[in-house]
C-alpha positions, 0 to 999 in steps of 0.5 A: 673415900678421900675428897678430891683436892680443891685448887685454892681460889685465885683472888679477884681484883687488883692488890698492892704490895711492896717488893722485897727481893728478886727470885731466882727466875727474875720475878719480884717477891713480896709478902702479902698476909704473911705469904710469899707472892712471886710477881712478874714484872716487879723489882725490889724496892718498888710499890706495885699493883698486881693481880693474882694469877695462881695460888699454891700452898707454899706461895702465890703468883701474880703479875704487875698491873701498875708500878706506883713507885719505881725502882731507880734500877728500872729501865725501859725494855728495848724489845716491843715483845718483852712481857709476852715472849718467854725468851727474856725476863730481865729487860726492865732491869738495868744491865749492871743490876742484872749481873749483880743479881746473878752474882748474889744468886751464885754466892747465895747458892754456894753458901746455902747449898754447898756451905762454902764461900770463895776466898775471892769473888771474881769481877764479872765477865761482861760483854754486849747486852744486845744482839749477842745470841749466836745459837738459838732454836726458833719454833715454827707454827702455821696458825690458821686463826692468825692466817700466818706462820709464826717464827720465834720463841714461846710465850711466857709460861705458855706452850704457844709461840709468841707473835714476834716481828724481831728479836733484840737479843738474837744476832742482828743478822737473824734478829731482824729476819723473823717476819721474812722467815715467817713469810718464807715458811708460809710460802712453802708447800710443807708450811705445816711440816716445818716445826723449828729452825736451828740458828747457828752464827759463826764469826764469818757465816750464818746458818739456818737449819730447817727441820723438815718433817716431809721432803720439800718440793722443787719449788720449795727448794727454789724459794729456800735457795732464793732466801739464802742468796738474798740474805747471805745466809747458809740454808740447811735441811734436817729431815731426821735426827741432827746427823741427817742435816744436809746443806742446801745452799751453798752445797758445803757447810762453813761455820767456825769461830775464833779464839784469837788469844790462842791462835785458834779457829774451831769448826762446828755444825749447826746442831753442835753445842757451842756457847751462845755468846761469842764475846763472853766465850772468848773471855771465859776461855782466857779466864779459865786458863789464867785461873788454872795457871797452866804451864809447859810442864803440866798435864791437864784433863778437860772433862765434858770437853765438847768440840775442844773449846777449852782443850785446844786453848789449853794445849797452847799452854800445857805440855799435854791435854786430855779431853773427854766427852760423852758425845762421839760426834763432838769428839770427832770434831774436836780431833778434827779441830786439833788437826786443823790448828796444828795441835799435836799435844791433845788427845780426845776420848769418848766416855759417859761421865755419869757412869763408871769410868775406872776402867778407862785408860785416860782415868789411870793417868796423872794430871796437874790440872783439871777443868770441868764444864758439865751440863746443868745436871753438874758433875757429882759423879765425877767428884771422887775421880777429880779428888783421886786424880791428884790435880792441885788446881781445878776449874769448874765452869757451870751453867747452873749455880745450884749444881755447882754449889752442890759439887763445890760442897763435895770438893771442899767438905768431903775431899779437902779442897779450898774454894779460892775464887768464884764469879759470874759471866754474863753469857745470857743478858736479860735472862735469869740464866747464871753462868759461873766459874770457880777455882778450887785448890787442893788443901 
């Protein structure tokens, strides 16, 4: 009979270490007794004291208890909840070093996973570091032991909600409302049946969508409307899936964002996918179209097109644009946004881009340029199709450098493309999330 596996004993006490590197998740990396230790709150070049929090066969984990010799890149976190809240991991690192860290991560992934290197490293796209987040899902929990409702993000490495009073990275119209939202939900008869609030900020409006597991009473509705009016926000209710969302006050939804470089205004609903950082999104769309080098003679294919963020901007430059997206409701809104902006040279199709697409009519077309903006899982299934469609230039927008690197390796080593350029975009300051963009050209 096999003996039960024993977890390694976590050493007790305080230990000292010199930090050599920064891990992909923002933790400092040291070597103690020849073994890697990932230390929360530590930065490269620092001498720290730490305590162990976990031991594993391949690595150990710890948390800083004191910084003995601080890095010149260390800064004072703005948020009073940094270290407790799991929303941010890099507020203690200067903003310019954060983006350099992300650029290094991208290049390391490309080299290590894809065995490729860009001919040019693009200058990072940067924007506001605070109050930038326009989309978020806030957890809500009635905690009897604390005698109040908590509203915000989970604690770091924990399923429990952090006890927050404000958030510095949320849009300022929302970041200062956490206590007010806590009091609002705490006043409702269904306070234990409101698990989350979806935040969506447009250029001219703020929407708060309350997930309600039970119908709110008339008194609840009155309180919600009063809150909406007092804070000049839209309040919506979601009793079921996302499509069940209905406006409470005002009685019509009105969310949109503009891409002024292209004379566009795109409408969306609170649960639709849109980029969280409006300033970076505007710069990203402009850079993608510049890299594609699109002109009136070109036909462009936009894969994973969503509600038309890139497609409609491309339509302002190209002769014809085809957008393809797996979520039917987003395609409906993309078509509506095309009409809203007077665009007649863009068409949209619904298709599962992880499945067989050979029979799709749009797949049989000819394209001069291709843009991809896939989810974290990447677009590996699409690489043979991208190669077969004959486009000279391909731009790949990525929210996960490892899957970009994997797919870049396929395009370069299997299908003969060249990686002309790649760079990062500071979509999520103070987090370890890496958003990037890459340009490929047929060799």
